[in-house]
Jmol script that loads the backbone (N, CA, C; Angstrom):
load data "model"
ATOM      1  N   MET A   1      64.693 195.413 132.489  1.00  0.00           N
ATOM      2  CA  MET A   1      64.789 196.842 132.320  1.00  0.00           C
ATOM      3  C   MET A   1      65.264 197.123 130.894  1.00  0.00           C
ATOM      4  N   ALA A   2      64.615 198.033 130.247  1.00  0.00           N
ATOM      5  CA  ALA A   2      64.999 198.414 128.888  1.00  0.00           C
ATOM      6  C   ALA A   2      66.368 199.087 128.903  1.00  0.00           C
ATOM      7  N   ASP A   3      67.110 198.926 127.807  1.00  0.00           N
ATOM      8  CA  ASP A   3      68.466 199.476 127.734  1.00  0.00           C
ATOM      9  C   ASP A   3      68.494 200.983 127.953  1.00  0.00           C
ATOM     10  N   ASP A   4      67.545 201.701 127.347  1.00  0.00           N
ATOM     11  CA  ASP A   4      67.550 203.163 127.497  1.00  0.00           C
ATOM     12  C   ASP A   4      67.276 203.579 128.943  1.00  0.00           C
ATOM     13  N   LEU A   5      66.425 202.852 129.629  1.00  0.00           N
ATOM     14  CA  LEU A   5      66.168 203.141 131.037  1.00  0.00           C
ATOM     15  C   LEU A   5      67.410 202.849 131.873  1.00  0.00           C
ATOM     16  N   TYR A   6      68.057 201.734 131.623  1.00  0.00           N
ATOM     17  CA  TYR A   6      69.292 201.393 132.342  1.00  0.00           C
ATOM     18  C   TYR A   6      70.347 202.490 132.144  1.00  0.00           C
ATOM     19  N   ASP A   7      70.543 202.903 130.898  1.00  0.00           N
ATOM     20  CA  ASP A   7      71.521 203.957 130.607  1.00  0.00           C
ATOM     21  C   ASP A   7      71.180 205.238 131.359  1.00  0.00           C
ATOM     22  N   ARG A   8      69.903 205.583 131.393  1.00  0.00           N
ATOM     23  CA  ARG A   8      69.444 206.792 132.085  1.00  0.00           C
ATOM     24  C   ARG A   8      69.677 206.678 133.599  1.00  0.00           C
ATOM     25  N   VAL A   9      69.391 205.512 134.158  1.00  0.00           N
ATOM     26  CA  VAL A   9      69.590 205.296 135.595  1.00  0.00           C
ATOM     27  C   VAL A   9      71.073 205.412 135.947  1.00  0.00           C
ATOM     28  N   ILE A  10      71.947 204.824 135.151  1.00  0.00           N
ATOM     29  CA  ILE A  10      73.384 204.913 135.423  1.00  0.00           C
ATOM     30  C   ILE A  10      73.845 206.366 135.347  1.00  0.00           C
ATOM     31  N   LYS A  11      73.354 207.109 134.375  1.00  0.00           N
ATOM     32  CA  LYS A  11      73.703 208.535 134.275  1.00  0.00           C
ATOM     33  C   LYS A  11      73.224 209.288 135.510  1.00  0.00           C
ATOM     34  N   GLU A  12      72.004 209.024 135.941  1.00  0.00           N
ATOM     35  CA  GLU A  12      71.458 209.706 137.115  1.00  0.00           C
ATOM     36  C   GLU A  12      72.240 209.340 138.371  1.00  0.00           C
ATOM     37  N   VAL A  13      72.629 208.082 138.502  1.00  0.00           N
ATOM     38  CA  VAL A  13      73.437 207.641 139.642  1.00  0.00           C
ATOM     39  C   VAL A  13      74.755 208.428 139.661  1.00  0.00           C
ATOM     40  N   CYS A  14      75.381 208.541 138.513  1.00  0.00           N
ATOM     41  CA  CYS A  14      76.638 209.291 138.416  1.00  0.00           C
ATOM     42  C   CYS A  14      76.416 210.762 138.729  1.00  0.00           C
ATOM     43  N   ASP A  15      75.318 211.335 138.224  1.00  0.00           N
ATOM     44  CA  ASP A  15      75.011 212.747 138.484  1.00  0.00           C
ATOM     45  C   ASP A  15      74.810 213.007 139.978  1.00  0.00           C
ATOM     46  N   LEU A  16      74.369 211.987 140.705  1.00  0.00           N
ATOM     47  CA  LEU A  16      74.187 212.111 142.148  1.00  0.00           C
ATOM     48  C   LEU A  16      75.506 211.936 142.910  1.00  0.00           C
ATOM     49  N   GLY A  17      76.565 211.600 142.198  1.00  0.00           N
ATOM     50  CA  GLY A  17      77.880 211.493 142.810  1.00  0.00           C
ATOM     51  C   GLY A  17      78.328 210.089 143.170  1.00  0.00           C
ATOM     52  N   PHE A  18      77.531 209.095 142.852  1.00  0.00           N
ATOM     53  CA  PHE A  18      77.930 207.727 143.146  1.00  0.00           C
ATOM     54  C   PHE A  18      78.935 207.236 142.109  1.00  0.00           C
ATOM     55  N   GLU A  19      79.901 206.449 142.575  1.00  0.00           N
ATOM     56  CA  GLU A  19      80.926 205.892 141.695  1.00  0.00           C
ATOM     57  C   GLU A  19      80.949 204.372 141.720  1.00  0.00           C
ATOM     58  N   PHE A  20      80.125 203.780 142.578  1.00  0.00           N
ATOM     59  CA  PHE A  20      80.082 202.325 142.726  1.00  0.00           C
ATOM     60  C   PHE A  20      78.637 201.870 142.615  1.00  0.00           C
ATOM     61  N   VAL A  21      78.409 200.779 141.887  1.00  0.00           N
ATOM     62  CA  VAL A  21      77.057 200.286 141.618  1.00  0.00           C
ATOM     63  C   VAL A  21      76.949 198.815 142.004  1.00  0.00           C
ATOM     64  N   TRP A  22      75.853 198.467 142.674  1.00  0.00           N
ATOM     65  CA  TRP A  22      75.476 197.063 142.894  1.00  0.00           C
ATOM     66  C   TRP A  22      74.402 196.739 141.873  1.00  0.00           C
ATOM     67  N   LEU A  23      74.601 195.685 141.093  1.00  0.00           N
ATOM     68  CA  LEU A  23      73.634 195.332 140.055  1.00  0.00           C
ATOM     69  C   LEU A  23      72.461 194.523 140.589  1.00  0.00           C
ATOM     70  N   THR A  24      72.591 193.950 141.754  1.00  0.00           N
ATOM     71  CA  THR A  24      71.515 193.137 142.312  1.00  0.00           C
ATOM     72  C   THR A  24      71.372 193.438 143.795  1.00  0.00           C
ATOM     73  N   PRO A  25      70.172 193.277 144.308  1.00  0.00           N
ATOM     74  CA  PRO A  25      70.032 193.293 145.760  1.00  0.00           C
ATOM     75  C   PRO A  25      70.576 191.966 146.299  1.00  0.00           C
ATOM     76  N   MET A  26      70.497 191.754 147.578  1.00  0.00           N
ATOM     77  CA  MET A  26      71.086 190.535 148.150  1.00  0.00           C
ATOM     78  C   MET A  26      70.485 189.244 147.598  1.00  0.00           C
ATOM     79  N   LEU A  27      69.269 189.270 147.158  1.00  0.00           N
ATOM     80  CA  LEU A  27      68.641 188.046 146.658  1.00  0.00           C
ATOM     81  C   LEU A  27      68.382 188.105 145.153  1.00  0.00           C
ATOM     82  N   GLY A  28      69.119 188.920 144.441  1.00  0.00           N
ATOM     83  CA  GLY A  28      68.926 189.031 143.008  1.00  0.00           C
ATOM     84  C   GLY A  28      69.750 188.009 142.244  1.00  0.00           C
ATOM     85  N   GLU A  29      69.500 187.919 140.959  1.00  0.00           N
ATOM     86  CA  GLU A  29      70.274 187.026 140.091  1.00  0.00           C
ATOM     87  C   GLU A  29      70.631 187.793 138.828  1.00  0.00           C
ATOM     88  N   ALA A  30      71.869 188.246 138.761  1.00  0.00           N
ATOM     89  CA  ALA A  30      72.318 189.057 137.631  1.00  0.00           C
ATOM     90  C   ALA A  30      72.164 188.335 136.300  1.00  0.00           C
ATOM     91  N   PHE A  31      72.409 187.044 136.280  1.00  0.00           N
ATOM     92  CA  PHE A  31      72.377 186.313 135.019  1.00  0.00           C
ATOM     93  C   PHE A  31      70.957 185.997 134.535  1.00  0.00           C
ATOM     94  N   ALA A  32      69.951 186.387 135.302  1.00  0.00           N
ATOM     95  CA  ALA A  32      68.570 186.289 134.824  1.00  0.00           C
ATOM     96  C   ALA A  32      68.274 187.395 133.809  1.00  0.00           C
ATOM     97  N   ASP A  33      69.100 188.421 133.793  1.00  0.00           N
ATOM     98  CA  ASP A  33      68.961 189.525 132.839  1.00  0.00           C
ATOM     99  C   ASP A  33      69.575 189.092 131.512  1.00  0.00           C
ATOM    100  N   PRO A  34      68.778 188.991 130.451  1.00  0.00           N
ATOM    101  CA  PRO A  34      69.342 188.564 129.168  1.00  0.00           C
ATOM    102  C   PRO A  34      70.344 189.568 128.592  1.00  0.00           C
ATOM    103  N   ASN A  35      70.365 190.778 129.142  1.00  0.00           N
ATOM    104  CA  ASN A  35      71.278 191.821 128.662  1.00  0.00           C
ATOM    105  C   ASN A  35      72.414 192.096 129.640  1.00  0.00           C
ATOM    106  N   ILE A  36      72.717 191.154 130.513  1.00  0.00           N
ATOM    107  CA  ILE A  36      73.701 191.410 131.565  1.00  0.00           C
ATOM    108  C   ILE A  36      75.068 191.795 131.003  1.00  0.00           C
ATOM    109  N   MET A  37      75.473 191.227 129.902  1.00  0.00           N
ATOM    110  CA  MET A  37      76.788 191.567 129.355  1.00  0.00           C
ATOM    111  C   MET A  37      76.802 193.006 128.835  1.00  0.00           C
ATOM    112  N   LYS A  38      75.673 193.474 128.297  1.00  0.00           N
ATOM    113  CA  LYS A  38      75.555 194.883 127.909  1.00  0.00           C
ATOM    114  C   LYS A  38      75.650 195.773 129.142  1.00  0.00           C
ATOM    115  N   ARG A  39      75.020 195.333 130.237  1.00  0.00           N
ATOM    116  CA  ARG A  39      75.052 196.110 131.489  1.00  0.00           C
ATOM    117  C   ARG A  39      76.491 196.270 131.970  1.00  0.00           C
ATOM    118  N   PHE A  40      77.246 195.159 131.941  1.00  0.00           N
ATOM    119  CA  PHE A  40      78.649 195.220 132.335  1.00  0.00           C
ATOM    120  C   PHE A  40      79.417 196.202 131.445  1.00  0.00           C
ATOM    121  N   THR A  41      79.190 196.135 130.151  1.00  0.00           N
ATOM    122  CA  THR A  41      79.906 196.981 129.203  1.00  0.00           C
ATOM    123  C   THR A  41      79.620 198.455 129.458  1.00  0.00           C
ATOM    124  N   VAL A  42      78.366 198.793 129.721  1.00  0.00           N
ATOM    125  CA  VAL A  42      78.012 200.189 130.018  1.00  0.00           C
ATOM    126  C   VAL A  42      78.804 200.680 131.223  1.00  0.00           C
ATOM    127  N   LEU A  43      78.878 199.869 132.269  1.00  0.00           N
ATOM    128  CA  LEU A  43      79.616 200.260 133.466  1.00  0.00           C
ATOM    129  C   LEU A  43      81.113 200.357 133.193  1.00  0.00           C
ATOM    130  N   GLU A  44      81.640 199.424 132.436  1.00  0.00           N
ATOM    131  CA  GLU A  44      83.065 199.442 132.099  1.00  0.00           C
ATOM    132  C   GLU A  44      83.422 200.704 131.310  1.00  0.00           C
ATOM    133  N   GLU A  45      82.537 201.133 130.431  1.00  0.00           N
ATOM    134  CA  GLU A  45      82.818 202.278 129.564  1.00  0.00           C
ATOM    135  C   GLU A  45      82.464 203.615 130.197  1.00  0.00           C
ATOM    136  N   SER A  46      81.787 203.611 131.315  1.00  0.00           N
ATOM    137  CA  SER A  46      81.408 204.857 131.980  1.00  0.00           C
ATOM    138  C   SER A  46      82.602 205.420 132.741  1.00  0.00           C
ATOM    139  N   PRO A  47      83.068 206.607 132.356  1.00  0.00           N
ATOM    140  CA  PRO A  47      84.241 207.172 133.034  1.00  0.00           C
ATOM    141  C   PRO A  47      83.983 207.557 134.491  1.00  0.00           C
ATOM    142  N   ARG A  48      82.722 207.710 134.872  1.00  0.00           N
ATOM    143  CA  ARG A  48      82.407 208.121 136.240  1.00  0.00           C
ATOM    144  C   ARG A  48      82.150 206.936 137.178  1.00  0.00           C
ATOM    145  N   ILE A  49      82.074 205.739 136.636  1.00  0.00           N
ATOM    146  CA  ILE A  49      81.907 204.547 137.468  1.00  0.00           C
ATOM    147  C   ILE A  49      83.289 203.971 137.755  1.00  0.00           C
ATOM    148  N   ARG A  50      83.606 203.826 139.037  1.00  0.00           N
ATOM    149  CA  ARG A  50      84.910 203.285 139.425  1.00  0.00           C
ATOM    150  C   ARG A  50      84.851 201.790 139.702  1.00  0.00           C
ATOM    151  N   GLY A  51      83.643 201.276 140.004  1.00  0.00           N
ATOM    152  CA  GLY A  51      83.529 199.859 140.281  1.00  0.00           C
ATOM    153  C   GLY A  51      82.086 199.427 140.420  1.00  0.00           C
ATOM    154  N   TYR A  52      81.885 198.101 140.390  1.00  0.00           N
ATOM    155  CA  TYR A  52      80.549 197.532 140.548  1.00  0.00           C
ATOM    156  C   TYR A  52      80.675 196.098 141.030  1.00  0.00           C
ATOM    157  N   ALA A  53      79.563 195.573 141.526  1.00  0.00           N
ATOM    158  CA  ALA A  53      79.527 194.217 142.052  1.00  0.00           C
ATOM    159  C   ALA A  53      78.128 193.646 141.869  1.00  0.00           C
ATOM    160  N   PHE A  54      77.996 192.341 142.104  1.00  0.00           N
ATOM    161  CA  PHE A  54      76.675 191.721 142.026  1.00  0.00           C
ATOM    162  C   PHE A  54      76.646 190.412 142.791  1.00  0.00           C
ATOM    163  N   TYR A  55      75.433 189.961 143.083  1.00  0.00           N
ATOM    164  CA  TYR A  55      75.184 188.662 143.703  1.00  0.00           C
ATOM    165  C   TYR A  55      74.721 187.691 142.628  1.00  0.00           C
ATOM    166  N   SER A  56      75.038 186.437 142.795  1.00  0.00           N
ATOM    167  CA  SER A  56      74.583 185.399 141.877  1.00  0.00           C
ATOM    168  C   SER A  56      74.692 184.045 142.577  1.00  0.00           C
ATOM    169  N   ASN A  57      73.924 183.082 142.089  1.00  0.00           N
ATOM    170  CA  ASN A  57      74.156 181.710 142.524  1.00  0.00           C
ATOM    171  C   ASN A  57      74.837 180.925 141.398  1.00  0.00           C
ATOM    172  N   PHE A  58      75.092 181.599 140.297  1.00  0.00           N
ATOM    173  CA  PHE A  58      75.816 181.088 139.127  1.00  0.00           C
ATOM    174  C   PHE A  58      75.107 179.951 138.403  1.00  0.00           C
ATOM    175  N   ILE A  59      73.884 179.648 138.777  1.00  0.00           N
ATOM    176  CA  ILE A  59      73.149 178.585 138.096  1.00  0.00           C
ATOM    177  C   ILE A  59      72.857 178.962 136.648  1.00  0.00           C
ATOM    178  N   MET A  60      72.546 180.236 136.401  1.00  0.00           N
ATOM    179  CA  MET A  60      72.161 180.667 135.058  1.00  0.00           C
ATOM    180  C   MET A  60      73.339 181.181 134.226  1.00  0.00           C
ATOM    181  N   ALA A  61      74.513 181.278 134.802  1.00  0.00           N
ATOM    182  CA  ALA A  61      75.680 181.802 134.085  1.00  0.00           C
ATOM    183  C   ALA A  61      76.150 180.822 133.021  1.00  0.00           C
ATOM    184  N   ARG A  62      76.355 181.339 131.830  1.00  0.00           N
ATOM    185  CA  ARG A  62      76.884 180.517 130.736  1.00  0.00           C
ATOM    186  C   ARG A  62      78.412 180.615 130.719  1.00  0.00           C
ATOM    187  N   LYS A  63      79.042 179.647 130.120  1.00  0.00           N
ATOM    188  CA  LYS A  63      80.503 179.612 130.059  1.00  0.00           C
ATOM    189  C   LYS A  63      81.057 180.888 129.426  1.00  0.00           C
ATOM    190  N   THR A  64      80.455 181.357 128.342  1.00  0.00           N
ATOM    191  CA  THR A  64      80.948 182.570 127.672  1.00  0.00           C
ATOM    192  C   THR A  64      80.832 183.786 128.588  1.00  0.00           C
ATOM    193  N   GLN A  65      79.779 183.839 129.398  1.00  0.00           N
ATOM    194  CA  GLN A  65      79.615 184.952 130.326  1.00  0.00           C
ATOM    195  C   GLN A  65      80.675 184.898 131.426  1.00  0.00           C
ATOM    196  N   ILE A  66      80.933 183.714 131.938  1.00  0.00           N
ATOM    197  CA  ILE A  66      81.946 183.561 132.983  1.00  0.00           C
ATOM    198  C   ILE A  66      83.325 183.944 132.441  1.00  0.00           C
ATOM    199  N   GLU A  67      83.625 183.525 131.235  1.00  0.00           N
ATOM    200  CA  GLU A  67      84.899 183.891 130.619  1.00  0.00           C
ATOM    201  C   GLU A  67      85.002 185.398 130.407  1.00  0.00           C
ATOM    202  N   TYR A  68      83.886 186.035 130.072  1.00  0.00           N
ATOM    203  CA  TYR A  68      83.853 187.489 129.865  1.00  0.00           C
ATOM    204  C   TYR A  68      84.179 188.237 131.160  1.00  0.00           C
ATOM    205  N   LEU A  69      83.783 187.683 132.302  1.00  0.00           N
ATOM    206  CA  LEU A  69      84.021 188.329 133.591  1.00  0.00           C
ATOM    207  C   LEU A  69      85.504 188.601 133.828  1.00  0.00           C
ATOM    208  N   GLU A  70      86.361 187.743 133.310  1.00  0.00           N
ATOM    209  CA  GLU A  70      87.802 187.911 133.489  1.00  0.00           C
ATOM    210  C   GLU A  70      88.325 189.195 132.867  1.00  0.00           C
ATOM    211  N   ARG A  71      87.623 189.741 131.891  1.00  0.00           N
ATOM    212  CA  ARG A  71      88.077 190.934 131.178  1.00  0.00           C
ATOM    213  C   ARG A  71      87.519 192.224 131.758  1.00  0.00           C
ATOM    214  N   LEU A  72      86.721 192.139 132.803  1.00  0.00           N
ATOM    215  CA  LEU A  72      86.064 193.318 133.361  1.00  0.00           C
ATOM    216  C   LEU A  72      86.948 193.971 134.422  1.00  0.00           C
ATOM    217  N   ALA A  73      87.531 195.088 134.077  1.00  0.00           N
ATOM    218  CA  ALA A  73      88.479 195.768 134.953  1.00  0.00           C
ATOM    219  C   ALA A  73      87.824 196.406 136.172  1.00  0.00           C
ATOM    220  N   LYS A  74      86.592 196.852 136.046  1.00  0.00           N
ATOM    221  CA  LYS A  74      85.928 197.566 137.141  1.00  0.00           C
ATOM    222  C   LYS A  74      85.086 196.649 138.032  1.00  0.00           C
ATOM    223  N   LEU A  75      84.974 195.395 137.673  1.00  0.00           N
ATOM    224  CA  LEU A  75      84.202 194.456 138.490  1.00  0.00           C
ATOM    225  C   LEU A  75      84.965 194.211 139.789  1.00  0.00           C
ATOM    226  N   ALA A  76      84.423 194.731 140.883  1.00  0.00           N
ATOM    227  CA  ALA A  76      85.117 194.683 142.172  1.00  0.00           C
ATOM    228  C   ALA A  76      84.899 193.364 142.891  1.00  0.00           C
ATOM    229  N   SER A  77      83.687 192.824 142.797  1.00  0.00           N
ATOM    230  CA  SER A  77      83.422 191.567 143.487  1.00  0.00           C
ATOM    231  C   SER A  77      82.169 190.894 142.957  1.00  0.00           C
ATOM    232  N   ILE A  78      82.161 189.590 143.114  1.00  0.00           N
ATOM    233  CA  ILE A  78      81.000 188.757 142.816  1.00  0.00           C
ATOM    234  C   ILE A  78      80.715 187.980 144.095  1.00  0.00           C
ATOM    235  N   HIS A  79      79.505 188.056 144.558  1.00  0.00           N
ATOM    236  CA  HIS A  79      79.120 187.325 145.768  1.00  0.00           C
ATOM    237  C   HIS A  79      78.269 186.140 145.333  1.00  0.00           C
ATOM    238  N   ILE A  80      78.801 184.951 145.480  1.00  0.00           N
ATOM    239  CA  ILE A  80      78.130 183.737 145.029  1.00  0.00           C
ATOM    240  C   ILE A  80      77.497 183.046 146.228  1.00  0.00           C
ATOM    241  N   SER A  81      76.197 182.848 146.126  1.00  0.00           N
ATOM    242  CA  SER A  81      75.462 182.176 147.189  1.00  0.00           C
ATOM    243  C   SER A  81      75.297 180.709 146.827  1.00  0.00           C
ATOM    244  N   VAL A  82      75.546 179.858 147.779  1.00  0.00           N
ATOM    245  CA  VAL A  82      75.331 178.432 147.595  1.00  0.00           C
ATOM    246  C   VAL A  82      74.255 178.017 148.607  1.00  0.00           C
ATOM    247  N   TYR A  83      73.017 178.249 148.246  1.00  0.00           N
ATOM    248  CA  TYR A  83      71.889 177.994 149.125  1.00  0.00           C
ATOM    249  C   TYR A  83      71.944 176.592 149.693  1.00  0.00           C
ATOM    250  N   GLY A  84      71.736 176.511 151.004  1.00  0.00           N
ATOM    251  CA  GLY A  84      71.762 175.228 151.670  1.00  0.00           C
ATOM    252  C   GLY A  84      73.148 174.826 152.135  1.00  0.00           C
ATOM    253  N   PHE A  85      74.164 175.530 151.651  1.00  0.00           N
ATOM    254  CA  PHE A  85      75.521 175.190 152.023  1.00  0.00           C
ATOM    255  C   PHE A  85      76.253 176.367 152.670  1.00  0.00           C
ATOM    256  N   ASP A  86      75.522 177.473 152.894  1.00  0.00           N
ATOM    257  CA  ASP A  86      76.123 178.618 153.558  1.00  0.00           C
ATOM    258  C   ASP A  86      76.478 178.258 154.991  1.00  0.00           C
ATOM    259  N   GLU A  87      77.609 178.744 155.453  1.00  0.00           N
ATOM    260  CA  GLU A  87      78.028 178.470 156.833  1.00  0.00           C
ATOM    261  C   GLU A  87      77.062 179.126 157.801  1.00  0.00           C
ATOM    262  N   ILE A  88      76.661 178.428 158.777  1.00  0.00           N
ATOM    263  CA  ILE A  88      75.770 178.950 159.802  1.00  0.00           C
ATOM    264  C   ILE A  88      76.623 179.201 161.033  1.00  0.00           C
ATOM    265  N   GLY A  89      76.444 180.364 161.603  1.00  0.00           N
ATOM    266  CA  GLY A  89      77.263 180.494 162.733  1.00  0.00           C
ATOM    267  C   GLY A  89      77.253 181.707 163.484  1.00  0.00           C
TER     268      GLY A  89
END
end "model"
wireframe off; spacefill off
backbone 0.3
color backbone group
């Protein structure tokens, strides 16, 4: 997604009254987006966004990106899938 489209979508989401954003559907991979750190920054700087979350299997996450996650105040949760090792039950 182009940066200007992402910015527009976040504004529209806020205009609709939403304060929480999921960056991925259940089977998405946030770190496949080469601009994911920009996406996080936009959400962090948006005064109308109170929190956000995403799914990942962390295969594509780089060390610098993982370290950056520690500084994200509005990041509410990360759901990490470990395919083949999920508890069945």
